[in-house]
N, CA, C and O of each residue as an XYZ file, in Angstrom:
1020
protein
N      62.083    156.963     43.057
C      61.375    155.733     43.289
C      60.619    155.602     44.493
O      61.198    155.882     45.543
N      59.381    155.213     44.532
C      58.692    155.114     45.828
C      59.116    153.869     46.629
O      59.924    153.129     46.067
N      58.717    153.554     47.777
C      59.009    152.459     48.396
C      58.144    152.437     49.697
O      58.138    153.315     50.560
N      57.266    151.048     49.688
C      56.603    151.141     50.982
C      56.910    150.800     52.159
O      56.046    150.616     53.016
N      58.618    150.618     52.458
C      59.167    150.333     53.581
C      59.743    151.684     53.992
O      60.555    152.333     53.332
N      59.160    152.058     55.291
C      59.938    153.249     55.696
C      60.715    152.328     57.228
O      60.198    151.468     57.941
N      61.996    152.901     57.291
C      62.931    152.399     58.415
C      62.369    153.120     59.698
O      62.307    154.350     59.680
N      61.981    152.465     60.741
C      61.770    152.901     61.606
C      63.057    153.157     62.784
O      64.114    152.536     62.675
N      62.805    154.191     63.958
C      64.023    154.357     64.820
C      63.240    153.820     66.030
O      62.015    153.933     66.095
N      63.862    153.325     66.837
C      63.364    153.161     68.152
C      63.931    153.657     69.406
O      65.139    153.870     69.513
N      62.779    153.919     70.723
C      63.658    154.425     71.941
C      64.501    153.288     72.506
O      64.426    152.072     72.327
N      65.528    154.219     73.423
C      66.075    153.332     74.107
C      65.684    153.613     75.720
O      66.011    154.594     76.388
N      64.965    152.569     76.099
C      63.979    153.162     77.399
C      64.970    153.210     78.560
O      64.811    153.897     79.570
N      66.238    152.234     78.259
C      67.449    151.784     79.581
C      68.318    152.865     79.291
O      69.427    152.723     79.806
N      68.117    154.243     78.408
C      69.407    154.973     78.197
C      69.805    155.638     79.223
O      68.878    155.977     79.958
N      71.155    156.053     79.657
C      71.317    156.983     80.234
C      72.680    157.914     79.937
O      73.557    157.301     79.328
N      72.925    159.030     80.210
C      74.136    160.067     79.280
C      75.179    159.162     79.784
O      75.024    158.630     80.883
N      76.261    158.937     79.052
C      77.540    158.637     79.150
C      78.222    159.124     78.291
O      77.724    159.969     77.547
N      79.875    158.634     78.115
C      80.735    159.054     77.178
C      81.194    158.298     76.296
O      82.318    158.296     75.794
N      80.124    157.503     76.058
C      80.499    156.270     74.789
C      80.282    157.030     73.817
O      79.603    158.047     73.958
N      80.945    156.593     72.375
C      80.596    156.849     71.300
C      80.345    155.533     70.315
O      80.943    154.461     70.219
N      79.152    156.111     69.601
C      78.884    155.281     68.307
C      79.631    155.233     67.255
O      80.238    156.281     67.034
N      79.809    154.346     66.494
C      80.772    153.992     65.450
C      79.893    153.259     64.308
O      79.430    152.177     64.670
N      79.590    153.659     63.008
C      78.919    153.461     62.037
C      80.634    153.347     60.938
O      81.686    153.978     60.832
N      80.070    152.301     60.420
C      81.308    152.239     58.975
C      80.571    151.044     58.079
O      80.177    149.960     58.510
N      80.479    151.629     56.472
C      79.849    151.133     55.271
C      80.506    151.087     54.075
O      81.064    152.168     53.883
N      80.696    150.263     53.134
C      81.295    150.335     51.798
C      80.158    149.833     51.115
O      79.621    148.751     51.348
N      79.778    150.751     50.172
C      78.711    150.494     49.256
C      79.235    150.527     47.562
O      79.497    151.590     47.000
N      79.304    149.594     47.089
C      80.033    149.398     45.878
C      79.014    149.364     44.814
O      77.913    148.845     44.993
N      79.451    150.031     43.478
C      78.501    150.164     42.792
C      79.119    150.963     41.476
O      80.313    151.014     41.180
N      78.143    151.503     40.841
C      78.758    152.830     39.752
C      77.336    153.841     40.001
O      76.203    153.482     39.678
N      77.598    154.881     40.504
C      76.372    155.647     41.269
C      75.990    156.997     40.051
O      76.749    157.736     39.424
N      74.538    156.898     40.080
C      74.269    157.883     39.136
C      74.565    159.189     40.177
O      74.716    159.087     41.395
N      74.616    160.676     39.239
C      74.962    161.921     39.783
C      73.679    162.539     40.361
O      73.347    163.685     40.057
N      72.815    161.614     41.367
C      71.649    162.477     41.626
C      71.637    162.257     42.852
O      72.439    161.492     43.387
N      70.425    163.104     43.682
C      70.601    163.479     45.052
C      70.004    161.863     45.473
O      68.972    161.395     44.992
N      70.903    161.136     46.483
C      69.936    159.701     47.324
C      68.927    160.025     47.539
O      68.567    161.082     48.057
N      68.122    158.896     47.059
C      66.581    158.952     47.455
C      66.487    158.408     49.041
O      65.826    157.411     49.333
N      67.093    159.045     49.837
C      66.919    158.476     51.176
C      65.519    158.748     52.074
O      65.069    157.928     52.875
N      64.951    159.991     51.799
C      63.751    160.299     51.714
C      62.587    159.237     51.516
O      61.534    159.335     52.146
N      62.797    158.362     50.738
C      62.027    157.528     50.609
C      62.018    156.392     51.621
O      60.987    155.719     51.644
N      62.962    156.079     52.432
C      63.138    155.561     53.250
C      62.878    156.006     54.885
O      63.199    155.247     55.800
N      62.314    157.208     55.097
C      62.102    157.879     55.911
C      63.353    158.646     56.697
O      63.295    159.041     57.861
N      64.455    158.766     55.839
C      65.540    159.404     56.362
C      65.847    160.525     55.798
O      65.799    160.527     54.568
N      66.257    161.824     56.511
C      66.530    163.092     55.843
C      67.834    163.129     55.304
O      68.176    164.214     54.833
N      68.664    162.171     55.261
C      70.144    162.279     55.232
C      70.820    161.753     56.354
O      70.352    161.453     57.453
N      72.041    161.674     55.917
C      73.081    161.078     56.993
C      73.070    162.074     58.279
O      73.000    163.287     58.078
N      73.135    161.585     59.527
C      73.335    162.721     60.631
C      74.824    163.034     60.494
O      75.763    162.471     59.932
N      74.635    164.525     61.469
C      76.115    165.000     61.692
C      76.831    164.251     62.241
O      76.414    163.571     63.179
N      78.061    164.181     61.814
C      79.373    163.329     62.090
C      79.520    161.991     61.330
O      80.490    161.261     61.535
N      78.281    161.598     60.212
C      78.586    160.535     59.429
C      78.644    161.143     57.872
O      77.744    161.774     57.319
N      79.664    160.861     57.436
C      80.130    161.351     56.093
C      79.874    160.189     55.220
O      79.863    159.034     55.647
N      79.640    160.561     53.813
C      79.739    159.794     52.478
C      80.651    160.136     51.808
O      80.738    161.364     51.773
N      81.605    159.480     51.083
C      82.785    160.050     50.506
C      82.858    158.658     49.289
O      82.871    157.449     49.519
N      82.900    159.461     47.851
C      83.029    158.507     46.396
C      84.191    158.516     46.249
O      84.858    159.502     45.937
N      84.710    157.088     46.518
C      86.269    157.082     45.738
C      86.252    155.676     44.529
O      85.624    154.617     44.541
N      87.206    156.234     43.591
C      87.452    155.273     42.716
C      87.657    153.860     43.036
O      88.358    153.763     44.043
N      87.299    152.710     42.547
C      87.560    151.360     43.515
C      88.699    151.104     43.188
O      89.115    150.198     43.911
N      89.723    151.549     42.193
C      91.192    151.225     41.899
C      91.927    151.972     43.345
O      92.745    151.354     44.026
N      91.567    153.121     43.605
C      92.029    154.085     44.898
C      91.975    153.020     46.184
O      92.942    152.776     46.905
N      91.065    152.622     46.277
C      90.857    151.781     47.477
C      91.328    150.653     47.637
O      91.507    150.156     48.749
N      91.671    149.932     46.241
C      92.619    148.692     46.706
C      93.777    148.990     46.965
O      94.533    148.056     47.230
N      94.362    150.511     46.979
C      95.655    150.364     47.785
C      95.702    150.613     49.388
O      96.754    150.594     50.027
N      94.377    150.856     49.970
C      94.508    151.146     51.175
C      94.913    149.812     52.066
O      94.835    148.639     51.701
N      95.320    150.272     53.207
C      95.793    149.057     54.067
C      94.670    148.340     54.694
O      94.809    147.242     55.233
N      93.578    148.963     54.617
C      92.536    148.297     55.498
C      91.368    148.044     54.270
O      90.175    147.967     54.562
N      91.846    147.927     52.896
C      90.676    147.710     52.178
C      90.219    146.243     52.157
O      91.026    145.342     51.931
N      88.687    145.969     52.436
C      88.290    144.631     52.758
C      88.128    143.346     52.255
O      87.892    142.269     52.802
N      88.396    143.854     50.497
C      88.281    142.738     49.858
C      89.547    141.946     49.539
O      89.609    141.127     48.621
N      90.365    142.192     50.209
C      91.724    141.501     50.098
C      92.161    140.855     51.347
O      91.683    141.258     52.407
N      93.181    139.714     51.332
C      93.691    139.428     52.657
C      92.587    138.440     52.695
O      91.803    138.041     51.833
N      92.801    138.096     54.260
C      91.957    136.770     54.944
C      90.738    137.250     55.195
O      89.881    136.424     55.508
N      90.337    138.790     55.116
C      88.705    139.173     55.277
C      88.417    139.034     53.688
O      87.297    138.548     53.531
N      88.878    139.224     52.820
C      88.633    139.039     51.498
C      88.264    137.752     51.454
O      87.073    137.465     51.573
N      89.122    136.888     51.297
C      88.982    135.548     51.014
C      87.700    135.032     51.903
O      86.829    134.377     51.329
N      87.609    135.265     53.011
C      86.433    134.895     53.894
C      85.086    135.128     53.199
O      84.200    134.273     53.158
N      84.987    136.511     52.582
C      84.295    136.990     51.870
C      83.890    136.016     50.574
O      82.845    135.433     50.287
N      85.089    136.098     49.974
C      84.922    135.339     48.520
C      84.374    133.920     48.791
O      83.831    133.301     47.877
N      84.491    133.448     49.895
C      84.205    131.893     50.255
C      82.908    131.875     50.703
O      82.264    130.862     50.430
N      82.164    133.075     51.558
C      80.832    132.632     52.099
C      80.051    133.449     51.214
O      78.932    132.967     51.040
N      80.259    134.525     50.592
C      79.216    135.194     49.849
C      80.012    135.459     48.380
O      80.400    136.611     48.188
N      80.290    134.384     47.271
C      80.921    134.304     46.051
C      80.372    135.380     45.213
O      81.023    136.036     44.401
N      79.136    135.506     45.473
C      78.321    136.525     44.221
C      78.569    137.911     44.643
O      79.051    138.854     44.015
N      78.125    137.821     45.867
C      78.555    139.330     46.543
C      79.727    139.880     46.323
O      79.878    141.067     46.035
N      80.670    139.011     46.451
C      82.114    139.302     46.515
C      82.518    139.756     44.911
O      83.240    140.730     44.700
N      82.133    139.185     44.165
C      82.419    139.604     42.798
C      81.494    140.898     42.026
O      81.785    141.434     40.957
N      80.449    141.175     42.803
C      79.610    142.081     42.343
C      80.675    143.352     42.830
O      81.038    144.210     42.025
N      81.132    143.337     44.320
C      81.807    144.422     44.989
C      83.050    144.451     44.200
O      83.480    145.568     43.911
N      83.664    143.475     43.826
C      84.984    143.777     43.568
C      84.870    144.191     41.903
O      85.818    144.830     41.447
N      84.018    143.931     41.215
C      84.153    144.326     39.735
C      83.446    145.699     39.997
O      83.150    146.192     38.909
N      83.090    146.449     40.985
C      82.196    147.734     40.981
C      83.232    148.893     40.826
O      84.152    149.066     41.625
N      83.037    149.552     39.896
C      84.246    150.720     39.540
C      84.235    151.712     40.767
O      85.287    152.287     41.047
N      82.935    151.974     41.616
C      83.370    153.117     42.474
C      82.953    152.347     43.785
O      82.451    151.223     43.767
N      83.179    152.976     44.769
C      82.642    152.847     46.373
C      82.313    153.794     47.277
O      83.106    154.689     47.569
N      81.325    153.711     47.716
C      81.002    154.868     48.762
C      81.122    154.349     49.883
O      80.741    153.274     50.348
N      82.039    155.730     50.541
C      82.465    155.076     51.989
C      81.812    155.949     53.116
O      82.078    157.141     53.270
N      80.943    155.247     53.879
C      79.928    155.974     54.869
C      80.544    155.382     55.844
O      80.758    154.170     55.882
N      80.994    156.499     57.024
C      81.581    156.315     58.187
C      81.457    157.539     59.086
O      81.072    158.642     58.696
N      81.865    157.196     60.474
C      81.725    158.417     61.373
C      81.596    158.222     62.686
O      81.229    157.075     62.941
N      81.739    158.826     63.508
C      81.708    158.583     64.919
C      80.216    159.721     65.673
O      79.870    160.737     65.070
N      79.665    159.369     66.750
C      78.484    160.225     67.461
C      78.702    159.877     68.645
O      79.318    158.901     69.072
N      78.043    160.920     69.316
C      77.884    160.806     70.936
C      76.851    159.727     71.332
O      75.926    159.483     70.558
N      76.949    159.185     72.303
C      75.840    158.496     72.560
C      74.305    158.948     72.472
O      74.017    160.033     72.977
N      73.374    158.238     71.907
C      72.143    158.787     71.587
C      71.030    158.236     72.411
O      71.156    157.055     72.734
N      69.853    158.933     72.855
C      69.047    157.803     73.655
C      67.896    157.541     72.892
O      66.791    157.346     73.400
N      68.241    157.527     71.088
C      67.371    156.894     70.241
C      67.843    156.409     69.247
O      69.068    156.444     69.363
N      67.529    155.942     68.262
C      68.118    155.322     67.211
C      67.882    156.052     65.812
O      67.929    155.500     64.713
N      67.641    157.290     66.044
C      67.223    157.773     64.830
C      68.354    157.726     63.778
O      68.215    157.425     62.593
N      69.798    158.166     64.573
C      71.059    158.152     63.812
C      71.032    156.962     62.473
O      71.339    157.085     61.288
N      70.457    155.652     63.363
C      70.869    154.207     62.480
C      69.678    154.437     61.372
O      69.986    154.325     60.185
N      68.599    154.691     61.659
C      67.251    154.839     60.766
C      68.118    155.749     59.550
O      68.392    155.206     58.479
N      68.442    156.920     59.781
C      68.997    157.746     58.843
C      70.138    157.509     57.942
O      70.276    157.941     56.798
N      71.169    156.541     58.820
C      71.951    155.887     57.934
C      71.944    154.865     56.932
O      72.628    154.785     55.912
N      70.871    153.925     57.480
C      70.164    152.731     56.782
C      69.520    153.416     55.735
O      69.755    152.849     54.668
N      68.628    154.648     55.580
C      67.765    155.206     54.750
C      68.650    155.545     53.496
O      68.191    155.386     52.366
N      70.059    156.064     53.729
C      71.067    156.462     52.820
C      71.380    155.437     52.306
O      71.260    155.449     51.081
N      71.929    154.052     52.969
C      72.745    153.087     52.164
C      71.337    152.559     51.086
O      71.590    152.383     49.894
N      70.214    152.384     51.484
C      68.739    151.943     50.696
C      69.047    152.460     49.365
O      69.368    151.851     48.344
N      68.830    154.126     49.658
C      68.808    154.964     48.557
C      70.403    154.690     47.747
O      70.403    154.746     46.517
N      70.963    154.567     48.056
C      72.425    154.376     47.351
C      71.809    152.977     46.480
O      71.639    153.037     45.263
N      71.542    151.882     47.182
C      71.294    150.797     46.168
C      70.561    151.516     45.025
O      71.087    151.379     43.921
N      69.371    152.303     45.091
C      68.333    152.685     44.022
C      69.129    153.395     43.126
O      68.625    153.665     42.036
N      70.339    153.775     43.374
C      70.768    154.869     42.293
C      72.315    154.177     41.733
O      73.101    154.803     41.023
N      72.521    152.852     42.195
C      73.657    152.099     41.222
C      74.286    151.211     42.078
O      74.933    150.316     41.534
N      74.245    151.248     43.561
C      74.548    150.504     44.401
C      74.305    148.930     44.126
O      73.171    148.529     43.862
N      75.524    147.963     44.204
C      75.255    146.742     43.838
C      75.808    145.903     45.194
O      75.812    144.687     45.003
N      76.187    146.246     46.280
C      76.718    145.445     47.182
C      77.155    146.415     48.677
O      77.707    147.510     48.579
N      76.887    145.945     49.668
C      77.023    146.519     51.130
C      78.041    145.836     51.633
O      77.876    144.621     51.526
N      78.960    146.133     52.106
C      80.189    145.460     53.287
C      79.759    146.259     54.540
O      79.525    147.468     54.537
N      79.686    145.466     55.571
C      79.526    146.228     57.009
C      80.648    145.336     57.794
O      80.512    144.205     58.260
N      81.816    146.198     57.801
C      83.018    145.484     58.399
C      83.109    145.279     59.811
O      84.069    144.699     60.317
N      81.982    145.811     60.577
C      81.912    145.730     61.982
C      81.347    144.303     62.306
O      81.799    143.761     63.315
N      80.330    143.578     61.499
C      79.870    142.144     61.586
C      80.291    141.589     60.631
O      79.514    140.729     60.215
N      81.516    141.728     59.882
C      81.581    140.784     58.881
C      80.844    140.469     57.841
O      81.138    139.449     57.218
N      79.617    141.356     57.386
C      78.714    141.237     56.363
C      78.908    141.506     55.314
O      79.413    142.629     55.309
N      78.772    141.001     54.018
C      79.092    141.730     52.555
C      77.709    140.846     52.250
O      77.485    139.670     52.538
N      76.869    141.802     51.576
C      75.447    141.377     50.948
C      75.337    142.114     49.927
O      75.836    143.239     49.960
N      74.614    141.628     48.707
C      74.490    141.858     47.692
C      73.043    142.807     47.612
O      72.202    142.569     48.479
N      72.789    143.704     46.753
C      71.746    144.870     47.189
C      70.288    144.169     47.654
O      69.635    144.546     48.627
N      69.879    142.948     46.653
C      69.019    142.271     47.109
C      68.788    141.524     48.430
O      67.687    141.396     48.966
N      70.090    140.989     48.946
C      70.092    140.264     50.101
C      70.065    141.521     51.319
O      69.411    141.360     52.349
N      70.718    142.560     51.103
C      70.677    143.752     52.066
C      69.276    144.458     52.062
O      68.983    145.208     52.993
N      68.501    144.254     51.139
C      67.109    144.553     51.113
C      66.269    143.823     52.071
O      65.584    144.407     52.912
N      66.318    142.624     51.953
C      65.769    141.723     52.750
C      65.958    141.193     53.976
O      65.330    140.248     54.452
N      66.981    141.915     54.572
C      67.743    142.066     55.613
C      67.067    143.324     56.547
O      66.562    143.176     57.660
N      67.168    144.319     55.957
C      66.911    145.616     56.428
C      65.864    146.314     56.400
O      65.565    147.102     57.298
N      64.949    146.039     55.014
C      64.050    146.957     54.977
C      62.834    145.760     54.973
O      62.348    145.165     54.011
N      62.515    145.635     56.526
C      61.280    145.056     56.773
C      59.994    145.646     57.434
O      60.106    146.341     58.443
N      59.348    145.506     57.143
C      58.019    146.452     57.917
C      58.038    146.396     59.254
O      58.172    145.354     59.895
N      57.901    147.531     59.731
C      58.001    147.667     61.635
C      59.791    147.629     61.828
O      60.148    147.942     62.964
N      60.863    147.300     60.895
C      62.071    147.098     61.545
C      62.650    145.971     61.451
O      62.065    145.019     61.967
N      63.996    145.724     60.754
C      64.705    144.808     61.286
C      65.109    144.483     62.617
O      65.509    145.437     63.284
N      65.094    143.041     63.310
C      65.236    142.909     64.772
C      66.869    143.356     64.906
O      67.732    143.427     64.031
N      66.934    143.620     66.320
C      68.271    144.198     66.358
C      69.359    142.919     66.434
O      70.525    143.190     66.722
N      69.054    141.808     66.228
C      69.967    140.767     65.981
C      70.351    141.084     64.711
O      71.575    141.077     64.583
N      69.587    141.426     63.487
C      70.061    141.608     62.104
C      71.393    142.623     62.140
O      72.141    142.787     61.177
N      71.517    143.173     63.249
C      72.754    144.538     63.305
C      74.120    144.041     63.973
O      75.151    144.652     64.254
N      73.761    142.770     64.116
C      74.957    142.348     65.092
C      75.443    140.675     64.620
O      74.751    139.827     64.055
N      76.439    140.610     64.940
C      77.101    139.109     65.082
C      77.383    138.418     66.026
O      78.245    138.778     66.828
N      76.630    137.110     66.160
C      76.835    136.297     67.517
C      77.832    135.135     66.870
O      77.506    134.707     65.763
N      78.881    134.666     67.419
C      79.599    133.590     67.237
C      79.741    132.653     68.572
O      79.549    132.892     69.764
N      80.250    131.231     67.706
C      80.481    130.423     68.457
C      81.937    129.871     68.232
O      82.092    129.281     67.163
N      82.996    129.961     69.035
C      84.277    129.509     68.713
C      84.366    128.493     69.784
O      83.809    128.682     70.865
N      85.139    127.270     69.492
C      85.955    126.340     70.174
C      86.923    126.844     71.503
O      87.929    127.504     71.243
N      86.712    126.634     72.427
C      87.737    126.797     73.790
C      88.394    125.710     73.636
O      88.007    124.635     73.178
N      89.889    126.162     74.225
C      90.762    124.958     74.645
C      90.316    123.699     75.400
O      90.730    122.555     75.216
N      89.395    124.118     76.284
C      89.158    123.097     77.224
C      88.082    121.965     76.426
O      86.948    122.423     76.289
N      88.262    120.720     75.948
C      87.387    120.020     75.233
C      85.699    120.179     75.800
O      85.404    120.148     76.995
N      84.871    120.323     74.871
C      83.552    120.321     75.425
C      82.837    121.735     75.804
O      81.671    121.917     76.154
N      83.727    122.539     75.655
C      83.490    124.086     75.922
C      83.668    125.028     74.925
O      84.664    124.877     74.218
N      82.831    126.101     74.668
C      82.781    126.805     73.454
C      82.711    128.220     74.139
O      82.231    128.399     75.259
N      83.289    129.285     73.273
C      83.247    130.670     73.525
C      81.967    131.484     72.435
O      81.908    131.566     71.208
N      81.123    131.957     73.439
C      79.971    132.774     72.583
C      80.391    134.345     72.593
O      80.717    135.005     73.580
N      80.328    134.637     71.671
C      80.788    136.626     71.932
C      80.308    136.998     70.618
O      80.105    136.088     69.814
N      80.054    138.439     70.211
C      79.552    139.375     69.527
C      80.420    140.199     68.826
O      81.573    140.369     69.221
N      80.022    140.685     67.910
C      80.601    142.042     67.072
C      79.373    142.996     66.637
O      78.185    142.673     66.643
N      79.885    144.170     66.279
C      78.869    144.983     65.968
C      78.385    145.960     67.170
O      77.912    147.042     66.823
N      78.458    145.689     68.436
C      78.020    146.653     69.538
C      78.317    148.153     69.447
O      77.624    149.043     69.939
N      79.316    148.284     68.828
C      79.810    150.025     68.661
C      78.972    150.345     67.890
O      78.850    151.566     67.982
N      78.009    149.771     66.840
C      76.909    150.773     66.347
C      75.885    151.503     67.407
O      75.377    152.603     67.190
N      75.660    150.702     68.607
C      75.107    151.555     69.544
C      75.766    152.011     70.883
O      75.221    152.153     71.978
N      77.313    152.244     70.468
C      78.018    152.832     71.577
C      77.956    151.907     73.146
O      77.755    152.363     74.272
N      78.194    150.540     72.748
C      78.227    149.709     74.060
C      79.407    148.605     73.929
O      80.076    148.472     72.905
N      79.558    147.900     75.004
C      80.375    146.572     74.870
C      79.740    145.520     74.407
O      78.535    145.347     74.585
N      80.598    144.613     73.682
C      80.112    143.352     72.905
C      80.200    142.475     74.181
O      80.707    142.764     75.265
N      79.594    141.354     73.796
C      79.408    140.202     75.161
C      80.098    139.584     74.725
O      80.385    139.574     73.528
N      80.716    138.655     75.880
C      81.743    137.752     75.651
C      81.309    136.478     77.053
O      81.159    136.712     78.252
N      81.199    135.079     76.271
C      80.641    134.466     77.696
C      81.638    132.961     76.977
O      81.551    132.404     75.883
N      82.547    132.699     78.192
C      83.324    131.832     77.980
C      82.823    130.385     78.892
O      81.895    130.218     79.683
N      83.951    129.414     78.353
C      83.722    128.015     78.911
C      82.072    127.558     78.763
O      81.660    126.948     79.749
N      81.236    127.739     77.840
C      80.091    127.383     77.567
C      79.697    125.760     77.384
O      79.826    125.216     76.287
N      79.344    125.246     78.230
C      79.479    123.586     77.844
C      78.793    123.134     76.358
O      78.335    124.123     75.787
N      78.679    122.334     75.877
C      78.065    121.807     74.699
C      76.645    121.769     74.670
O      76.025    121.999     73.632
N      76.057    121.473     75.819
C      74.521    120.941     76.398
C      73.918    122.386     76.181
O      72.925    122.655     75.503
N      74.858    123.419     77.018
C      74.161    124.793     76.933
C      74.850    125.873     75.897
O      75.415    126.854     76.380
N      74.807    125.714     74.678
C      75.408    126.530     73.642
C      73.981    127.038     73.398
O      73.704    128.223     73.580
N      73.308    126.367     73.091
C      71.294    127.212     72.540
C      71.310    128.241     73.264
O      71.506    129.418     72.960
N      70.998    127.536     74.692
C      70.845    128.474     75.925
C      71.671    129.916     75.871
O      71.105    130.988     75.657
N      73.098    129.773     76.098
C      73.842    130.757     76.015
C      73.727    131.776     74.809
O      73.885    132.995     74.881
N      73.438    131.073     73.751
C      73.027    132.033     72.219
C      71.946    132.657     72.801
O      71.938    133.852     72.503
N      71.185    132.386     73.391
C      69.999    133.176     73.691
C      69.855    134.097     74.410
O      69.157    135.095     74.230
N      70.810    133.701     75.687
C      71.210    134.682     76.897
C      72.058    135.841     76.108
O      71.792    137.013     76.371
N      72.905    135.587     75.304
C      73.692    136.523     74.650
C      72.950    137.509     73.739
O      73.086    138.732     73.750
N      72.173    136.811     72.977
C      70.785    137.847     72.145
C      70.047    138.619     73.193
O      69.332    139.522     72.760
N      70.079    138.448     74.410
C      68.956    139.136     75.274
C      70.064    140.132     75.783
O      69.654    141.277     75.974
N      71.076    139.953     75.976
C      72.146    140.863     76.682
C      72.564    141.996     75.809
O      72.719    143.159     76.183
N      72.713    141.575     74.720
C      72.914    142.581     73.528
C      71.642    143.551     73.288
O      71.777    144.774     73.280
N      70.591    143.012     73.124
C      69.327    143.582     73.131
C      68.971    144.725     73.926
O      68.553    145.826     73.566
N      69.241    144.211     75.214
C      69.112    145.210     76.328
C      70.145    146.269     76.386
O      69.917    147.250     77.094
N      71.416    146.175     75.626
C      72.367    147.238     75.559
C      72.081    147.883     74.405
O      72.525    149.022     74.259
N      71.274    147.263     73.355
C      71.056    148.365     72.172
C      69.856    149.204     72.537
O      69.599    150.274     71.986
N      69.093    148.625     73.555
C      67.860    149.422     74.163
C      68.697    150.833     75.365
O      67.979    151.688     75.883
N      69.841    150.807     75.543
C      70.288    151.668     76.407
C      71.154    151.113     77.779
O      71.912    151.726     78.530
N      70.788    149.934     77.777
C      71.428    149.460     79.047
C      73.000    149.508     79.162
O      73.745    149.281     78.208
N      73.392    149.805     80.345
C      74.833    149.585     80.493
C      75.056    148.668     81.826
O      74.152    148.661     82.663
N      76.356    147.812     82.071
C      76.659    146.786     82.894
C      77.741    147.341     83.687
O      78.417    148.179     83.091
N      78.060    147.090     84.843
C      78.815    147.636     85.566
C      80.002    146.457     85.865
O      79.701    145.266     85.786
N      81.204    146.838     86.171
C      82.338    145.880     86.334
C      82.066    145.284     87.771
O      81.906    145.988     88.767
N      82.029    143.809     87.761
C      81.733    143.030     89.011
C      80.131    143.011     89.202
O      79.797    142.327     90.170
N      79.150    143.561     88.554
C      77.787    143.222     88.633
C      77.465    142.101     88.394
O      77.973    141.444     87.485
N      76.482    141.645     89.236
C      76.049    139.847     88.967
C      74.829    139.918     88.207
O      73.957    140.741     88.484
N      74.726    139.092     87.260
C      73.539    138.858     86.199
C      72.849    137.681     86.669
O      73.468    136.674     87.014
N      71.540    137.772     86.699
C      70.927    136.562     87.265
C      70.566    135.590     85.962
O      70.371    136.026     84.827
N      70.528    134.567     86.243
C      70.733    133.508     84.909
C      69.711    132.742     85.314
O      69.782    132.457     86.509
N      68.585    132.215     84.617
C      67.511    131.274     84.904
C      68.294    129.896     85.088
O      69.179    129.556     84.302
N      67.923    129.167     86.128
C      68.568    127.868     86.326
C      69.809    127.942     87.075
O      70.286    126.927     87.584
N      70.406    129.173     87.181
C      72.129    129.341     87.841
C      71.577    129.967     88.942
O      71.020    131.051     88.771
N      71.652    129.329     90.363
C      71.287    130.037     91.587
C      71.955    131.127     92.067
O      71.528    132.126     92.645
N      73.359    130.718     91.667
C      74.344    132.294     92.163
C      74.385    133.392     91.613
O      74.638    134.480     92.131
N      74.041    133.057     90.116
C      74.171    134.082     89.196
C      75.665    134.116     88.562
O      76.320    133.080     88.445
N      76.049    135.112     88.248
C      77.232    135.273     87.325
C      78.048    136.880     87.249
O      77.554    137.850     86.675
N      78.969    136.883     87.743
C      79.635    138.011     87.816
C      80.619    138.637     86.569
O      81.556    138.046     86.032
N      80.214    139.764     86.327
C      80.771    140.313     84.719
C      81.914    141.273     85.241
O      82.022    141.958     86.258
N      82.843    141.020     83.980
C      84.142    141.858     84.433
C      84.141    142.758     82.996
O      83.797    142.175     81.968
N      84.524    144.160     82.941
C      84.558    144.897     81.742
C      86.077    144.844     81.370
O      87.018    144.827     82.164
N      86.129    144.820     79.947
C      87.638    144.969     79.535
C      87.681    145.367     78.123
O      86.708    145.987     77.695
N      88.575    145.129     77.402
C      88.908    145.101     76.009
C      89.005    146.668     75.805
O      88.901    147.346     76.827
N      89.201    147.349     74.543
C      89.367    148.507     74.085
C      88.986    148.543     72.646
O      88.257    147.673     72.169
N      89.520    149.645     71.860
C      89.364    149.752     70.375
C      90.376    149.117     69.774
O      90.322    148.721     68.610
N      91.431    148.972     70.589
C      92.505    148.191     69.698
C      92.578    146.576     70.298
O      93.643    145.972     70.428
N      91.586    146.152     70.547
C      91.095    144.833     70.944
C      91.083    143.800     69.594
O      90.133    143.819     68.810
N      92.175    142.955     69.425
C      91.980    142.329     68.277
C      90.785    141.332     67.987
O      90.442    141.113     66.825
N      90.191    140.766     69.004
C      88.623    140.259     68.813
C      87.615    141.115     68.679
O      86.668    140.809     67.955
N      87.646    142.309     69.343
C      86.384    142.714     69.098
C      86.445    144.178     68.576
O      85.392    144.748     68.289
N      87.603    144.785     68.450
C      87.634    146.617     67.906
C      86.739    146.976     69.203
O      85.882    147.794     68.869
N      86.678    146.738     70.162
C      85.481    147.393     71.052
C      86.228    146.722     72.611
O      87.111    145.882     72.785
N      85.266    147.674     73.719
C      85.268    146.877     74.749
C      84.567    146.141     75.043
O      83.556    146.472     74.423
N      84.198    144.771     75.933
C      83.330    143.905     76.223
C      82.791    143.700     77.597
O      83.317    144.282     78.545
N      81.937    143.034     77.733
C      81.382    142.470     78.946
C      81.271    141.249     78.843
O      80.550    140.713     78.001
N      82.243    140.399     80.014
C      82.654    139.085     79.821
C      82.329    138.319     81.371
O      82.476    138.859     82.467
N      81.916    137.107     81.148
C      81.991    136.200     82.213
C      82.070    134.840     81.887
O      82.050    134.518     80.699
N      82.164    133.922     82.847
C      82.535    132.533     82.350
C      81.265    131.722     82.580
O      80.629    132.100     83.564
N      80.757    130.723     81.925
C      79.801    129.932     82.377
C      80.013    129.370     83.769
O      81.171    129.080     84.069
N      79.068    129.181     84.642
C      79.603    128.370     85.804
C      79.683    127.042     85.668
O      78.963    126.491     84.835
N      80.575    126.297     86.467
C      81.099    124.972     85.901
C      79.836    124.071     86.292
O      79.823    122.872     86.014
């Protein structure tokens, strides 16, 4: 099958070598033809070294402790995307695509993996679940979000959340998914109601800088338009952090 959309890879102009790791993980639900995945149609030569794809009977995965269609996560997906959830739930097979990579100065690894995912949809995939950003999309929705001429925006690869704080009139803006780029997630506490949109745009700018390779140092001061003194960030978290499953860059909105 021939497709007009070739997934691009972008350079990371702010990148410098580090010990950070990239993590990719996806579940593709469907009934797959026994043919080579046509990833080359999307500009991908196949999965990068370090990322594997394994085919499992769906019944086998249901017994896994981390199976994503059951428990609180499964109920969330069923409520938010009932049609995609049903397609995934009814699928007899699951392709599990996952692995870790060394930090990279370009995103060819992501292009190549997304090309394989797109190819899997062409040979029987019905839905793709991305647990890092709590996303479950049927085949059509996934194509519309990621098969975009000149490439899907960085924002599409991440999740930006807004949750209430204990202090009335304040919110917590935070992200999930930056492990796809080997970078910490962003956490902004005590955002006043009047500044939520502004903080959301700032968060989007910060994750874009990181996706393009930038690093933030503990104690570094960030300049924010309209805030004369700027803000100092702290680094925290870890892979076992329950909120992020990742490290984070955090600061509180100035009073």
